[in-house]
PyMOL Python script that loads the backbone (N, CA, C, O; Angstrom):
from pymol import cmd

cmd.read_pdbstr("""\
ATOM      1  N   MET A   1       0.826  -1.185   0.000  1.00  0.00           N
ATOM      2  CA  MET A   1       0.000   0.000   0.000  1.00  0.00           C
ATOM      3  C   MET A   1       0.873   1.252   0.000  1.00  0.00           C
ATOM      4  O   MET A   1       0.578   2.235  -0.681  1.00  0.00           O
ATOM      5  N   VAL A   2       1.945   1.194   0.773  1.00  0.00           N
ATOM      6  CA  VAL A   2       2.834   2.352   0.838  1.00  0.00           C
ATOM      7  C   VAL A   2       3.429   2.641  -0.539  1.00  0.00           C
ATOM      8  O   VAL A   2       3.503   3.798  -0.954  1.00  0.00           O
ATOM      9  N   LEU A   3       3.845   1.614  -1.232  1.00  0.00           N
ATOM     10  CA  LEU A   3       4.428   1.822  -2.561  1.00  0.00           C
ATOM     11  C   LEU A   3       3.400   2.400  -3.534  1.00  0.00           C
ATOM     12  O   LEU A   3       3.729   3.273  -4.337  1.00  0.00           O
ATOM     13  N   ALA A   4       2.176   1.924  -3.467  1.00  0.00           N
ATOM     14  CA  ALA A   4       1.134   2.452  -4.355  1.00  0.00           C
ATOM     15  C   ALA A   4       0.862   3.918  -4.055  1.00  0.00           C
ATOM     16  O   ALA A   4       0.717   4.723  -4.975  1.00  0.00           O
ATOM     17  N   LEU A   5       0.791   4.271  -2.780  1.00  0.00           N
ATOM     18  CA  LEU A   5       0.543   5.667  -2.415  1.00  0.00           C
ATOM     19  C   LEU A   5       1.718   6.561  -2.786  1.00  0.00           C
ATOM     20  O   LEU A   5       1.519   7.698  -3.213  1.00  0.00           O
ATOM     21  N   MET A   6       2.931   6.064  -2.628  1.00  0.00           N
ATOM     22  CA  MET A   6       4.098   6.874  -3.015  1.00  0.00           C
ATOM     23  C   MET A   6       4.149   7.059  -4.531  1.00  0.00           C
ATOM     24  O   MET A   6       4.536   8.125  -5.010  1.00  0.00           O
ATOM     25  N   TRP A   7       3.766   6.038  -5.285  1.00  0.00           N
ATOM     26  CA  TRP A   7       3.713   6.166  -6.738  1.00  0.00           C
ATOM     27  C   TRP A   7       2.696   7.231  -7.141  1.00  0.00           C
ATOM     28  O   TRP A   7       2.967   8.063  -8.007  1.00  0.00           O
ATOM     29  N   LYS A   8       1.533   7.198  -6.509  1.00  0.00           N
ATOM     30  CA  LYS A   8       0.503   8.188  -6.807  1.00  0.00           C
ATOM     31  C   LYS A   8       0.968   9.584  -6.403  1.00  0.00           C
ATOM     32  O   LYS A   8       0.662  10.556  -7.094  1.00  0.00           O
ATOM     33  N   ALA A   9       1.699   9.700  -5.303  1.00  0.00           N
ATOM     34  CA  ALA A   9       2.220  10.998  -4.869  1.00  0.00           C
ATOM     35  C   ALA A   9       3.246  11.528  -5.853  1.00  0.00           C
ATOM     36  O   ALA A   9       3.289  12.728  -6.128  1.00  0.00           O
ATOM     37  N   THR A  10       4.071  10.641  -6.384  1.00  0.00           N
ATOM     38  CA  THR A  10       5.103  11.049  -7.335  1.00  0.00           C
ATOM     39  C   THR A  10       4.500  11.508  -8.655  1.00  0.00           C
ATOM     40  O   THR A  10       4.994  12.454  -9.268  1.00  0.00           O
ATOM     41  N   THR A  11       3.454  10.854  -9.089  1.00  0.00           N
ATOM     42  CA  THR A  11       2.863  11.185 -10.386  1.00  0.00           C
ATOM     43  C   THR A  11       1.706  12.171 -10.304  1.00  0.00           C
ATOM     44  O   THR A  11       1.158  12.559 -11.337  1.00  0.00           O
ATOM     45  N   ALA A  12       1.320  12.588  -9.096  1.00  0.00           N
ATOM     46  CA  ALA A  12       0.152  13.466  -8.945  1.00  0.00           C
ATOM     47  C   ALA A  12       0.367  14.824  -9.610  1.00  0.00           C
ATOM     48  O   ALA A  12      -0.576  15.392 -10.160  1.00  0.00           O
ATOM     49  N   GLY A  13       1.577  15.350  -9.571  1.00  0.00           N
ATOM     50  CA  GLY A  13       1.837  16.667 -10.143  1.00  0.00           C
ATOM     51  C   GLY A  13       1.752  16.719 -11.648  1.00  0.00           C
ATOM     52  O   GLY A  13       1.496  17.780 -12.216  1.00  0.00           O
ATOM     53  N   SER A  14       1.961  15.601 -12.304  1.00  0.00           N
ATOM     54  CA  SER A  14       1.961  15.590 -13.765  1.00  0.00           C
ATOM     55  C   SER A  14       0.624  15.154 -14.368  1.00  0.00           C
ATOM     56  O   SER A  14       0.453  15.187 -15.586  1.00  0.00           O
ATOM     57  N   LYS A  15      -0.322  14.746 -13.521  1.00  0.00           N
ATOM     58  CA  LYS A  15      -1.610  14.282 -14.043  1.00  0.00           C
ATOM     59  C   LYS A  15      -2.572  15.436 -14.255  1.00  0.00           C
ATOM     60  O   LYS A  15      -2.526  16.450 -13.558  1.00  0.00           O
ATOM     61  N   ASN A  16      -3.430  15.256 -15.222  1.00  0.00           N
ATOM     62  CA  ASN A  16      -4.510  16.203 -15.444  1.00  0.00           C
ATOM     63  C   ASN A  16      -5.523  16.016 -14.316  1.00  0.00           C
ATOM     64  O   ASN A  16      -5.973  14.895 -14.079  1.00  0.00           O
ATOM     65  N   PRO A  17      -5.891  17.098 -13.612  1.00  0.00           N
ATOM     66  CA  PRO A  17      -6.837  16.941 -12.500  1.00  0.00           C
ATOM     67  C   PRO A  17      -8.151  16.283 -12.902  1.00  0.00           C
ATOM     68  O   PRO A  17      -8.808  15.662 -12.066  1.00  0.00           O
ATOM     69  N   LYS A  18      -8.543  16.409 -14.157  1.00  0.00           N
ATOM     70  CA  LYS A  18      -9.791  15.787 -14.611  1.00  0.00           C
ATOM     71  C   LYS A  18      -9.716  14.266 -14.576  1.00  0.00           C
ATOM     72  O   LYS A  18     -10.746  13.592 -14.582  1.00  0.00           O
ATOM     73  N   HIS A  19      -8.502  13.723 -14.540  1.00  0.00           N
ATOM     74  CA  HIS A  19      -8.324  12.274 -14.565  1.00  0.00           C
ATOM     75  C   HIS A  19      -8.011  11.720 -13.179  1.00  0.00           C
ATOM     76  O   HIS A  19      -7.414  10.649 -13.065  1.00  0.00           O
ATOM     77  N   THR A  20      -8.403  12.432 -12.128  1.00  0.00           N
ATOM     78  CA  THR A  20      -8.173  11.961 -10.768  1.00  0.00           C
ATOM     79  C   THR A  20      -9.506  11.671 -10.078  1.00  0.00           C
ATOM     80  O   THR A  20     -10.566  12.107 -10.527  1.00  0.00           O
ATOM     81  N   GLU A  21      -9.423  10.923  -8.974  1.00  0.00           N
ATOM     82  CA  GLU A  21     -10.626  10.598  -8.223  1.00  0.00           C
ATOM     83  C   GLU A  21     -11.207  11.835  -7.553  1.00  0.00           C
ATOM     84  O   GLU A  21     -12.422  11.965  -7.399  1.00  0.00           O
ATOM     85  N   VAL A  22     -10.317  12.743  -7.158  1.00  0.00           N
ATOM     86  CA  VAL A  22     -10.740  13.930  -6.419  1.00  0.00           C
ATOM     87  C   VAL A  22     -11.649  14.812  -7.273  1.00  0.00           C
ATOM     88  O   VAL A  22     -12.546  15.473  -6.751  1.00  0.00           O
ATOM     89  N   TRP A  23     -11.416  14.820  -8.571  1.00  0.00           N
ATOM     90  CA  TRP A  23     -12.191  15.657  -9.487  1.00  0.00           C
ATOM     91  C   TRP A  23     -13.690  15.376  -9.361  1.00  0.00           C
ATOM     92  O   TRP A  23     -14.511  16.289  -9.441  1.00  0.00           O
ATOM     93  N   LEU A  24     -14.027  14.120  -9.165  1.00  0.00           N
ATOM     94  CA  LEU A  24     -15.433  13.740  -9.061  1.00  0.00           C
ATOM     95  C   LEU A  24     -16.102  14.322  -7.817  1.00  0.00           C
ATOM     96  O   LEU A  24     -17.307  14.577  -7.815  1.00  0.00           O
ATOM     97  N   TYR A  25     -15.319  14.528  -6.766  1.00  0.00           N
ATOM     98  CA  TYR A  25     -15.882  15.003  -5.505  1.00  0.00           C
ATOM     99  C   TYR A  25     -15.973  16.525  -5.421  1.00  0.00           C
ATOM    100  O   TYR A  25     -16.675  17.054  -4.559  1.00  0.00           O
ATOM    101  N   LEU A  26     -15.278  17.227  -6.298  1.00  0.00           N
ATOM    102  CA  LEU A  26     -15.294  18.688  -6.265  1.00  0.00           C
ATOM    103  C   LEU A  26     -16.496  19.223  -7.041  1.00  0.00           C
ATOM    104  O   LEU A  26     -16.840  18.708  -8.105  1.00  0.00           O
ATOM    105  N   ASP A  27     -17.129  20.261  -6.495  1.00  0.00           N
ATOM    106  CA  ASP A  27     -18.210  20.892  -7.251  1.00  0.00           C
ATOM    107  C   ASP A  27     -17.600  21.800  -8.322  1.00  0.00           C
ATOM    108  O   ASP A  27     -16.395  22.055  -8.311  1.00  0.00           O
ATOM    109  N   GLU A  28     -18.416  22.277  -9.226  1.00  0.00           N
ATOM    110  CA  GLU A  28     -17.942  23.033 -10.393  1.00  0.00           C
ATOM    111  C   GLU A  28     -17.091  24.239 -10.009  1.00  0.00           C
ATOM    112  O   GLU A  28     -16.070  24.495 -10.647  1.00  0.00           O
ATOM    113  N   LYS A  29     -17.486  24.977  -8.991  1.00  0.00           N
ATOM    114  CA  LYS A  29     -16.750  26.195  -8.641  1.00  0.00           C
ATOM    115  C   LYS A  29     -15.446  25.906  -7.912  1.00  0.00           C
ATOM    116  O   LYS A  29     -14.595  26.790  -7.820  1.00  0.00           O
ATOM    117  N   SER A  30     -15.260  24.692  -7.390  1.00  0.00           N
ATOM    118  CA  SER A  30     -14.035  24.344  -6.668  1.00  0.00           C
ATOM    119  C   SER A  30     -12.985  23.685  -7.558  1.00  0.00           C
ATOM    120  O   SER A  30     -11.853  23.475  -7.121  1.00  0.00           O
ATOM    121  N   ARG A  31     -13.335  23.361  -8.775  1.00  0.00           N
ATOM    122  CA  ARG A  31     -12.393  22.684  -9.667  1.00  0.00           C
ATOM    123  C   ARG A  31     -11.378  23.671 -10.234  1.00  0.00           C
ATOM    124  O   ARG A  31     -11.745  24.782 -10.617  1.00  0.00           O
ATOM    125  N   PRO A  32     -10.098  23.274 -10.292  1.00  0.00           N
ATOM    126  CA  PRO A  32      -9.071  24.182 -10.821  1.00  0.00           C
ATOM    127  C   PRO A  32      -9.263  24.413 -12.317  1.00  0.00           C
ATOM    128  O   PRO A  32      -9.520  23.477 -13.074  1.00  0.00           O
ATOM    129  N   ALA A  33      -9.135  25.673 -12.731  1.00  0.00           N
ATOM    130  CA  ALA A  33      -9.389  26.003 -14.129  1.00  0.00           C
ATOM    131  C   ALA A  33      -8.112  26.374 -14.888  1.00  0.00           C
ATOM    132  O   ALA A  33      -7.921  25.933 -16.022  1.00  0.00           O
ATOM    133  N   ASP A  34      -7.250  27.165 -14.288  1.00  0.00           N
ATOM    134  CA  ASP A  34      -6.065  27.634 -15.013  1.00  0.00           C
ATOM    135  C   ASP A  34      -4.821  26.834 -14.617  1.00  0.00           C
ATOM    136  O   ASP A  34      -4.871  25.977 -13.734  1.00  0.00           O
ATOM    137  N   GLY A  35      -3.712  27.131 -15.284  1.00  0.00           N
ATOM    138  CA  GLY A  35      -2.467  26.398 -15.078  1.00  0.00           C
ATOM    139  C   GLY A  35      -1.933  26.448 -13.657  1.00  0.00           C
ATOM    140  O   GLY A  35      -1.625  25.399 -13.092  1.00  0.00           O
ATOM    141  N   PRO A  36      -1.809  27.643 -13.049  1.00  0.00           N
ATOM    142  CA  PRO A  36      -1.291  27.686 -11.676  1.00  0.00           C
ATOM    143  C   PRO A  36      -2.178  26.933 -10.684  1.00  0.00           C
ATOM    144  O   PRO A  36      -1.673  26.286  -9.765  1.00  0.00           O
ATOM    145  N   ALA A  37      -3.481  27.015 -10.865  1.00  0.00           N
ATOM    146  CA  ALA A  37      -4.386  26.297  -9.968  1.00  0.00           C
ATOM    147  C   ALA A  37      -4.216  24.788 -10.130  1.00  0.00           C
ATOM    148  O   ALA A  37      -4.316  24.044  -9.155  1.00  0.00           O
ATOM    149  N   ARG A  38      -3.963  24.341 -11.343  1.00  0.00           N
ATOM    150  CA  ARG A  38      -3.749  22.903 -11.569  1.00  0.00           C
ATOM    151  C   ARG A  38      -2.441  22.438 -10.934  1.00  0.00           C
ATOM    152  O   ARG A  38      -2.367  21.319 -10.426  1.00  0.00           O
ATOM    153  N   ARG A  39      -1.409  23.282 -10.955  1.00  0.00           N
ATOM    154  CA  ARG A  39      -0.141  22.922 -10.308  1.00  0.00           C
ATOM    155  C   ARG A  39      -0.321  22.838  -8.794  1.00  0.00           C
ATOM    156  O   ARG A  39       0.204  21.927  -8.154  1.00  0.00           O
ATOM    157  N   VAL A  40      -1.060  23.785  -8.224  1.00  0.00           N
ATOM    158  CA  VAL A  40      -1.335  23.752  -6.786  1.00  0.00           C
ATOM    159  C   VAL A  40      -2.146  22.499  -6.445  1.00  0.00           C
ATOM    160  O   VAL A  40      -1.881  21.841  -5.439  1.00  0.00           O
ATOM    161  N   PHE A  41      -3.115  22.176  -7.269  1.00  0.00           N
ATOM    162  CA  PHE A  41      -3.933  20.979  -7.071  1.00  0.00           C
ATOM    163  C   PHE A  41      -3.046  19.736  -7.046  1.00  0.00           C
ATOM    164  O   PHE A  41      -3.181  18.893  -6.159  1.00  0.00           O
ATOM    165  N   GLY A  42      -2.138  19.622  -8.017  1.00  0.00           N
ATOM    166  CA  GLY A  42      -1.243  18.467  -8.074  1.00  0.00           C
ATOM    167  C   GLY A  42      -0.313  18.396  -6.884  1.00  0.00           C
ATOM    168  O   GLY A  42      -0.038  17.313  -6.367  1.00  0.00           O
ATOM    169  N   THR A  43       0.176  19.557  -6.442  1.00  0.00           N
ATOM    170  CA  THR A  43       1.070  19.593  -5.283  1.00  0.00           C
ATOM    171  C   THR A  43       0.342  19.162  -4.019  1.00  0.00           C
ATOM    172  O   THR A  43       0.860  18.361  -3.240  1.00  0.00           O
ATOM    173  N   ILE A  44      -0.843  19.684  -3.819  1.00  0.00           N
ATOM    174  CA  ILE A  44      -1.610  19.322  -2.621  1.00  0.00           C
ATOM    175  C   ILE A  44      -1.998  17.851  -2.661  1.00  0.00           C
ATOM    176  O   ILE A  44      -1.915  17.162  -1.643  1.00  0.00           O
ATOM    177  N   LEU A  45      -2.414  17.365  -3.811  1.00  0.00           N
ATOM    178  CA  LEU A  45      -2.786  15.959  -3.934  1.00  0.00           C
ATOM    179  C   LEU A  45      -1.579  15.059  -3.639  1.00  0.00           C
ATOM    180  O   LEU A  45      -1.712  14.041  -2.959  1.00  0.00           O
ATOM    181  N   GLY A  46      -0.415  15.436  -4.148  1.00  0.00           N
ATOM    182  CA  GLY A  46       0.805  14.672  -3.857  1.00  0.00           C
ATOM    183  C   GLY A  46       1.139  14.678  -2.374  1.00  0.00           C
ATOM    184  O   GLY A  46       1.539  13.653  -1.821  1.00  0.00           O
ATOM    185  N   ASP A  47       0.975  15.839  -1.724  1.00  0.00           N
ATOM    186  CA  ASP A  47       1.243  15.927  -0.289  1.00  0.00           C
ATOM    187  C   ASP A  47       0.296  15.045   0.518  1.00  0.00           C
ATOM    188  O   ASP A  47       0.703  14.414   1.493  1.00  0.00           O
ATOM    189  N   VAL A  48      -0.959  15.007   0.109  1.00  0.00           N
ATOM    190  CA  VAL A  48      -1.935  14.164   0.816  1.00  0.00           C
ATOM    191  C   VAL A  48      -1.593  12.683   0.633  1.00  0.00           C
ATOM    192  O   VAL A  48      -1.666  11.908   1.586  1.00  0.00           O
ATOM    193  N   TYR A  49      -1.223  12.291  -0.583  1.00  0.00           N
ATOM    194  CA  TYR A  49      -0.821  10.901  -0.809  1.00  0.00           C
ATOM    195  C   TYR A  49       0.399  10.555   0.043  1.00  0.00           C
ATOM    196  O   TYR A  49       0.465   9.458   0.599  1.00  0.00           O
ATOM    197  N   LYS A  50       1.368  11.473   0.157  1.00  0.00           N
ATOM    198  CA  LYS A  50       2.558  11.222   0.969  1.00  0.00           C
ATOM    199  C   LYS A  50       2.194  11.071   2.441  1.00  0.00           C
ATOM    200  O   LYS A  50       2.744  10.217   3.136  1.00  0.00           O
ATOM    201  N   LEU A  51       1.271  11.897   2.912  1.00  0.00           N
ATOM    202  CA  LEU A  51       0.843  11.794   4.301  1.00  0.00           C
ATOM    203  C   LEU A  51       0.232  10.426   4.580  1.00  0.00           C
ATOM    204  O   LEU A  51       0.565   9.787   5.578  1.00  0.00           O
ATOM    205  N   TYR A  52      -0.653   9.979   3.708  1.00  0.00           N
ATOM    206  CA  TYR A  52      -1.280   8.676   3.920  1.00  0.00           C
ATOM    207  C   TYR A  52      -0.291   7.533   3.743  1.00  0.00           C
ATOM    208  O   TYR A  52      -0.444   6.486   4.373  1.00  0.00           O
ATOM    209  N   ALA A  53       0.713   7.712   2.904  1.00  0.00           N
ATOM    210  CA  ALA A  53       1.759   6.692   2.782  1.00  0.00           C
ATOM    211  C   ALA A  53       2.553   6.598   4.086  1.00  0.00           C
ATOM    212  O   ALA A  53       2.894   5.501   4.528  1.00  0.00           O
ATOM    213  N   GLN A  54       2.845   7.740   4.697  1.00  0.00           N
ATOM    214  CA  GLN A  54       3.555   7.730   5.980  1.00  0.00           C
ATOM    215  C   GLN A  54       2.714   7.066   7.057  1.00  0.00           C
ATOM    216  O   GLN A  54       3.237   6.299   7.865  1.00  0.00           O
ATOM    217  N   ILE A  55       1.430   7.348   7.079  1.00  0.00           N
ATOM    218  CA  ILE A  55       0.547   6.728   8.063  1.00  0.00           C
ATOM    219  C   ILE A  55       0.493   5.216   7.843  1.00  0.00           C
ATOM    220  O   ILE A  55       0.572   4.447   8.802  1.00  0.00           O
ATOM    221  N   ALA A  56       0.359   4.788   6.595  1.00  0.00           N
ATOM    222  CA  ALA A  56       0.306   3.353   6.301  1.00  0.00           C
ATOM    223  C   ALA A  56       1.611   2.665   6.693  1.00  0.00           C
ATOM    224  O   ALA A  56       1.594   1.547   7.207  1.00  0.00           O
ATOM    225  N   LEU A  57       2.741   3.328   6.452  1.00  0.00           N
ATOM    226  CA  LEU A  57       4.028   2.766   6.846  1.00  0.00           C
ATOM    227  C   LEU A  57       4.125   2.666   8.367  1.00  0.00           C
ATOM    228  O   LEU A  57       4.611   1.664   8.891  1.00  0.00           O
ATOM    229  N   GLY A  58       3.675   3.679   9.066  1.00  0.00           N
ATOM    230  CA  GLY A  58       3.690   3.640  10.534  1.00  0.00           C
ATOM    231  C   GLY A  58       2.836   2.511  11.084  1.00  0.00           C
ATOM    232  O   GLY A  58       3.240   1.829  12.025  1.00  0.00           O
ATOM    233  N   VAL A  59       1.666   2.310  10.510  1.00  0.00           N
ATOM    234  CA  VAL A  59       0.785   1.225  10.957  1.00  0.00           C
ATOM    235  C   VAL A  59       1.437  -0.129  10.679  1.00  0.00           C
ATOM    236  O   VAL A  59       1.394  -1.022  11.525  1.00  0.00           O
ATOM    237  N   ALA A  60       2.035  -0.285   9.507  1.00  0.00           N
ATOM    238  CA  ALA A  60       2.685  -1.557   9.162  1.00  0.00           C
ATOM    239  C   ALA A  60       3.856  -1.845  10.103  1.00  0.00           C
ATOM    240  O   ALA A  60       4.016  -2.971  10.572  1.00  0.00           O
ATOM    241  N   VAL A  61       4.665  -0.837  10.373  1.00  0.00           N
ATOM    242  CA  VAL A  61       5.790  -1.031  11.290  1.00  0.00           C
ATOM    243  C   VAL A  61       5.273  -1.332  12.698  1.00  0.00           C
ATOM    244  O   VAL A  61       5.846  -2.162  13.404  1.00  0.00           O
ATOM    245  N   GLY A  62       4.205  -0.668  13.105  1.00  0.00           N
ATOM    246  CA  GLY A  62       3.611  -0.939  14.411  1.00  0.00           C
ATOM    247  C   GLY A  62       3.135  -2.378  14.540  1.00  0.00           C
ATOM    248  O   GLY A  62       3.404  -3.036  15.545  1.00  0.00           O
ATOM    249  N   PHE A  63       2.432  -2.867  13.529  1.00  0.00           N
ATOM    250  CA  PHE A  63       1.983  -4.266  13.555  1.00  0.00           C
ATOM    251  C   PHE A  63       3.167  -5.230  13.577  1.00  0.00           C
ATOM    252  O   PHE A  63       3.124  -6.257  14.256  1.00  0.00           O
ATOM    253  N   PHE A  64       4.216  -4.901  12.838  1.00  0.00           N
ATOM    254  CA  PHE A  64       5.404  -5.748  12.816  1.00  0.00           C
ATOM    255  C   PHE A  64       6.053  -5.793  14.199  1.00  0.00           C
ATOM    256  O   PHE A  64       6.446  -6.863  14.666  1.00  0.00           O
ATOM    257  N   LEU A  65       6.166  -4.642  14.850  1.00  0.00           N
ATOM    258  CA  LEU A  65       6.776  -4.605  16.177  1.00  0.00           C
ATOM    259  C   LEU A  65       5.928  -5.353  17.203  1.00  0.00           C
ATOM    260  O   LEU A  65       6.466  -6.040  18.070  1.00  0.00           O
ATOM    261  N   VAL A  66       4.616  -5.222  17.108  1.00  0.00           N
ATOM    262  CA  VAL A  66       3.734  -5.973  18.017  1.00  0.00           C
ATOM    263  C   VAL A  66       3.915  -7.471  17.800  1.00  0.00           C
ATOM    264  O   VAL A  66       3.945  -8.236  18.763  1.00  0.00           O
ATOM    265  N   SER A  67       4.035  -7.895  16.549  1.00  0.00           N
ATOM    266  CA  SER A  67       4.220  -9.327  16.291  1.00  0.00           C
ATOM    267  C   SER A  67       5.564  -9.812  16.833  1.00  0.00           C
ATOM    268  O   SER A  67       5.662 -10.938  17.321  1.00  0.00           O
ATOM    269  N   LEU A  68       6.601  -8.972  16.750  1.00  0.00           N
ATOM    270  CA  LEU A  68       7.898  -9.366  17.318  1.00  0.00           C
ATOM    271  C   LEU A  68       7.826  -9.500  18.833  1.00  0.00           C
ATOM    272  O   LEU A  68       8.376 -10.444  19.401  1.00  0.00           O
ATOM    273  N   VAL A  69       7.155  -8.567  19.487  1.00  0.00           N
ATOM    274  CA  VAL A  69       7.018  -8.631  20.943  1.00  0.00           C
ATOM    275  C   VAL A  69       6.242  -9.880  21.338  1.00  0.00           C
ATOM    276  O   VAL A  69       6.616 -10.569  22.288  1.00  0.00           O
ATOM    277  N   LEU A  70       5.168 -10.176  20.620  1.00  0.00           N
ATOM    278  CA  LEU A  70       4.396 -11.372  20.933  1.00  0.00           C
ATOM    279  C   LEU A  70       5.221 -12.639  20.724  1.00  0.00           C
ATOM    280  O   LEU A  70       5.086 -13.596  21.486  1.00  0.00           O
ATOM    281  N   MET A  71       6.066 -12.656  19.709  1.00  0.00           N
ATOM    282  CA  MET A  71       6.929 -13.812  19.490  1.00  0.00           C
ATOM    283  C   MET A  71       7.952 -13.941  20.620  1.00  0.00           C
ATOM    284  O   MET A  71       8.284 -15.056  21.023  1.00  0.00           O
ATOM    285  N   LEU A  72       8.453 -12.821  21.132  1.00  0.00           N
ATOM    286  CA  LEU A  72       9.409 -12.866  22.237  1.00  0.00           C
ATOM    287  C   LEU A  72       8.782 -13.443  23.501  1.00  0.00           C
ATOM    288  O   LEU A  72       9.475 -14.069  24.303  1.00  0.00           O
ATOM    289  N   PHE A  73       7.480 -13.242  23.687  1.00  0.00           N
ATOM    290  CA  PHE A  73       6.775 -13.805  24.828  1.00  0.00           C
ATOM    291  C   PHE A  73       6.312 -15.239  24.576  1.00  0.00           C
ATOM    292  O   PHE A  73       5.614 -15.817  25.409  1.00  0.00           O
ATOM    293  N   GLY A  74       6.687 -15.809  23.452  1.00  0.00           N
ATOM    294  CA  GLY A  74       6.407 -17.217  23.191  1.00  0.00           C
ATOM    295  C   GLY A  74       5.104 -17.507  22.484  1.00  0.00           C
ATOM    296  O   GLY A  74       4.729 -18.671  22.344  1.00  0.00           O
ATOM    297  N   LEU A  75       4.408 -16.488  22.037  1.00  0.00           N
ATOM    298  CA  LEU A  75       3.152 -16.725  21.327  1.00  0.00           C
ATOM    299  C   LEU A  75       3.458 -17.222  19.918  1.00  0.00           C
ATOM    300  O   LEU A  75       4.284 -16.643  19.212  1.00  0.00           O
ATOM    301  N   GLU A  76       2.800 -18.279  19.523  1.00  0.00           N
ATOM    302  CA  GLU A  76       3.015 -18.838  18.187  1.00  0.00           C
ATOM    303  C   GLU A  76       1.793 -18.579  17.298  1.00  0.00           C
ATOM    304  O   GLU A  76       0.691 -18.334  17.789  1.00  0.00           O
ATOM    305  N   ALA A  77       2.007 -18.637  16.022  1.00  0.00           N
ATOM    306  CA  ALA A  77       0.934 -18.423  15.055  1.00  0.00           C
ATOM    307  C   ALA A  77      -0.097 -19.556  15.157  1.00  0.00           C
ATOM    308  O   ALA A  77       0.242 -20.697  15.472  1.00  0.00           O
ATOM    309  N   TYR A  78      -1.345 -19.218  14.887  1.00  0.00           N
ATOM    310  CA  TYR A  78      -2.406 -20.220  14.894  1.00  0.00           C
ATOM    311  C   TYR A  78      -2.251 -21.126  13.687  1.00  0.00           C
ATOM    312  O   TYR A  78      -2.047 -20.671  12.561  1.00  0.00           O
ATOM    313  N   ARG A  79      -2.354 -22.419  13.951  1.00  0.00           N
ATOM    314  CA  ARG A  79      -2.332 -23.407  12.870  1.00  0.00           C
ATOM    315  C   ARG A  79      -3.561 -24.266  13.009  1.00  0.00           C
ATOM    316  O   ARG A  79      -3.771 -24.889  14.050  1.00  0.00           O
ATOM    317  N   PRO A  80      -4.383 -24.308  11.966  1.00  0.00           N
ATOM    318  CA  PRO A  80      -5.607 -25.117  12.056  1.00  0.00           C
ATOM    319  C   PRO A  80      -5.243 -26.593  12.219  1.00  0.00           C
ATOM    320  O   PRO A  80      -4.218 -27.050  11.712  1.00  0.00           O
ATOM    321  N   PRO A  81      -6.091 -27.327  12.930  1.00  0.00           N
ATOM    322  CA  PRO A  81      -5.793 -28.771  13.130  1.00  0.00           C
ATOM    323  C   PRO A  81      -5.813 -29.521  11.807  1.00  0.00           C
ATOM    324  O   PRO A  81      -6.644 -29.258  10.938  1.00  0.00           O
ATOM    325  N   ALA A  82      -4.906 -30.434  11.677  1.00  0.00           N
ATOM    326  CA  ALA A  82      -4.840 -31.274  10.470  1.00  0.00           C
ATOM    327  C   ALA A  82      -5.904 -32.337  10.528  1.00  0.00           C
ATOM    328  O   ALA A  82      -6.163 -32.903  11.590  1.00  0.00           O
ATOM    329  N   ASN A  83      -6.526 -32.617   9.401  1.00  0.00           N
ATOM    330  CA  ASN A  83      -7.580 -33.647   9.357  1.00  0.00           C
ATOM    331  C   ASN A  83      -7.015 -34.981   9.008  1.00  0.00           C
ATOM    332  O   ASN A  83      -7.754 -35.962   8.926  1.00  0.00           O
TER     333      ASN A  83
END
""", "prot")
cmd.dss("prot")
cmd.show_as("cartoon", "prot")
cmd.util.cbc("prot")
cmd.orient("prot")
């Protein structure tokens, strides 16, 4: 997920805002019309993708650390009984 979000953040500045998911949610008066507004739109969209990538990375690292701590206390993974 982090890689997908970072890819979207990297390419957000070069995409036409009309071809993004956000475009559908904006009303007519909020949509960027000129060149500078489109650059600002791409920059903000990239920043938001980067923020969510950082959050996803933090959650993944947190889950990994919790699993390591549980393994240190001797907890083993669940294995269904063999038939």
